[in-house]
N, C-alpha and C positions, 0 to 999 in steps of 0.2 A: 504494500500500500504506500502511496506517495505521501508527500508532505501535506499538512492540513492547509486549507484555503487561507489566504491572507485577509480577505475581505468578505463581508456579508452585505450585499446590496439589497436593500428592502425599501418598501414604501412606508408611509406614515400610519398604516393601519395598526391599531393597538393589539390586534390579534397576534402580531409577530413580536410583541415586546418581550415575551419569555425567551424566544429564540435569540434575540439580541443580547439579553443578559447572559445567556449561556455562552454565546459566541465571544463576548467580551471577556468572560471568565477564563476561557481557554486561549486567549491571545489573538482572536480574530477581530479585526477592525470593522466597525459598523459604518456603512456608507448609506445615508438616506437619499432617496431620490428627491428631486425638486417637488414642491407642492403642486398638485394638480397635473402631474405627469406620470401616471401609473402605467403608461403603455410601453415603456422602454423594455422591461423584462418580457412582456407579452410579445413584443415585436421580435425580440431575439429568439424566443422559444418558437414562434411561428416560422421564422426563417429556418431554424434547425429542422423543424418538422417538414416544411414544404421543400426545402432545397436538399435535404439529406435523408431523414428517416422515412419519408414516404416512398423512397426509391431503393431501399436496401432491406434485406431480411436479416434480423439480428437474432442469433440463437441463444445467447447467454449474456451475462453481465460483462464478462471480459470482452466479448465482441462489441457490445454497446460502447464500452469505454474506448476501445480502439477506433471505432467509427467516429465517435464524438471528438476524440483527440485529433484525428485527421481533419474533420470538418473545422474545428477551431483553428487549426493551423492554416487551412485554406481561407477561412473567414478573415483572419487577421493579416495574412501576408499577400493574398491574391485577389480576394473578392472586392470589387469596387463598390464604393458607397457614394451616393449622390451628395450627402452632406459633407463629404470630404473632397468635393470637386472631382469625383470619379477616381480617387486614389484609395488605397487600402489603409487600414489603421496603422500598419507598419509600413511607412512610406517607402517608395522605391523610386529610383531615378528613371527619367524618361530617356530611352535610348534613341540616338539619332539613326536615321535610315542607313547610314554607312556602316553601322555595327553588324549588319547581316540580315538574313531573311528572318521572317517571323515564324516561330515554331510553337506548337501547342505542347504544353507540359501537363499531362493528366494528373488530376487529384481525385481521391476517393474512387479509385478503380476506373477512372474515365468519366465519372458522373459530372465533374466540373473540370475546367482547364484554366491554366494560366498561360498567357501569351508573352513571349520574350523574343528579342532579336538575338540571334546567334550567328557567329561567323561560320561560313561554309567550310 
């Protein structure tokens, strides 16, 4: 089992107050979402479902963890986001055309792709 999470992102619903107290007690930092913006987590969960879990068959917890880890890496390093001006959260440089042809790099067994310029 890996290290414990560093953050607990939650909304301001009092139903989660006990979780926050427990998280703080074991060294997990609590991050509250902005008031009146409960949709952030729901959007992320929806993206995971629509872009990943609706297209794969998961046999067990180990397989689910592997798929979610691969999707998270794709989401952070390759998936473009309109709010980031079509960049990924982990920014990447824009390659000039003389860097080579555009090649597709498959992620999640070819479910998604990242496109880069590579010299021939």
